[in-house]
C-alpha positions, 0 to 999 in steps of 0.5 A, spaced: 445 733 261 449 740 263 456 738 261 453 736 254 449 743 254 455 747 255 459 743 249 453 745 245 454 752 246 461 752 245 460 748 239 455 753 236 460 759 238 466 757 236 463 754 229 458 760 228 453 754 227 446 756 224 443 749 227 444 746 233 448 740 234 444 734 234 445 728 239 442 721 236 442 715 240 439 708 240 435 705 245 430 699 246 427 704 252 424 710 250 427 715 255 422 719 260 420 726 258 421 725 251 415 725 247 414 722 240 414 727 234 408 731 233 408 731 225 410 725 220 416 726 216 417 723 209 424 720 211 428 719 217 433 724 216 427 729 217 428 728 224 435 731 224 432 737 223 426 736 228 432 734 233 436 740 232 430 744 235 427 739 240 428 732 243 423 727 240 423 719 241 422 715 234 420 708 233 419 704 226 412 707 225 415 714 225 420 712 220 414 708 215 416 712 209 423 711 209 425 704 208 432 706 206 433 709 213 430 703 217 435 699 213 441 703 215 439 704 222 436 697 223 430 699 227 426 693 230 419 692 229 419 694 222 413 691 218 414 686 213 412 691 208 418 695 209 422 690 205 418 690 199 419 698 200 426 697 200 426 692 194 422 697 190 427 703 192 433 699 191 430 697 184 429 704 181 436 706 184 439 700 180 435 701 174 438 708 174 445 706 175 445 710 181 447 704 186 449 697 184 448 691 188 455 691 190 455 698 193 448 696 197 452 690 200 457 695 202 453 700 205 454 701 213 448 699 217 447 699 225 450 692 227 445 691 233 437 692 232 434 698 236 427 699 238 428 707 238 432 712 235 432 719 239 434 725 236 435 732 240 439 738 241 446 736 244 445 736 252 437 737 251 436 730 254 439 725 259 441 720 254 448 719 252 449 721 244 452 715 240 453 720 234 453 728 234 451 731 227 453 737 225 450 741 219 457 745 217 459 749 211 466 749 208 469 754 213 466 750 219 468 743 215 475 746 215 476 747 222 472 740 224 476 736 219 483 739 223 480 737 230 477 730 228 484 729 225 487 730 232 482 726 236 482 720 231 489 720 229 488 721 222 484 725 216 477 723 216 473 720 211 467 723 206 461 719 204 456 720 199 449 717 198 445 715 202 446 720 208 443 716 213 449 711 212 453 716 216 450 714 223 452 707 222 459 708 219 461 713 225 458 708 230 461 701 227 467 705 225 468 709 232 471 714 228 468 721 226 466 722 218 463 727 214 458 726 209 456 730 202 449 728 203 445 725 198 440 727 193 434 725 197 436 728 204 437 735 200 430 734 198 427 733 204 432 737 209 431 745 208 438 745 213 442 741 208 442 747 203 447 747 197 453 750 201 452 745 207 455 738 209 454 733 214 458 731 220 458 725 224 462 725 231 463 720 235 458 721 241 463 718 247 469 723 244 465 729 243 468 733 249 475 732 246 472 734 239 470 741 242 476 742 245 480 742 239 475 745 235 475 751 240 483 752 239 483 751 232 477 756 230 481 761 234 487 759 230 484 759 223 481 766 225 488 769 227 491 766 221 485 768 216 487 775 218 494 774 217 493 771 210 488 777 208 493 782 210 499 779 207 495 778 200 494 786 200 501 788 202 503 784 196 498 786 192 500 793 194 507 792 192 510 791 198 515 785 200 514 784 207 517 778 211 513 774 215 514 778 222 513 784 218 506 782 217 505 779 224 507 785 226 500 788 223 496 784 227 
């Protein structure tokens, strides 16, 4: 999709992203021209990293090692054994007091089951994204936060475990959300390093987010220079007015 390809380039340029934005889409039909993954992943979030590089279409079989992801994404046609795996995983987590029963029941899950989840660099398929995922550091997240607040009309929320619940949270709520990931996603994904968090942007509004991100990225760059200059002026003993500092830019 040429428009989405342009938006991808704008996002990567404005934010200086290290990884391409990932379009995540749910469908009961596999899109033409998109291949299944060529290698297994240990968890469904592994497809975010794959999808930042190339389009792939997945089904329940490809998510076989990730019962939690199958649950949050409500992937159709999962075998009965997935419920046993989910119970075992949650039992271990509850034994560590990592999650509690009431927290499990409150987790966002996709309200509608789908046979396929498609992951691709934004604009690299003809499928309209339901969610656009960004891997962003603190500086990039500052700009995204400001842009999302403008588009969504409120300060965005932040989530913890599990990272995969970010996607249904965005789809069900119709608002963009950030996620600090979870220990699992941080173990499975090289991209999700200590200084990086996740963002899930509402796919239908991606053009609006990009427009605000571009404006705010420029503003942040100029204002960063202003504050750095002002700091040095004051450290050096000067007492500049705002206009005097602005005049140095």
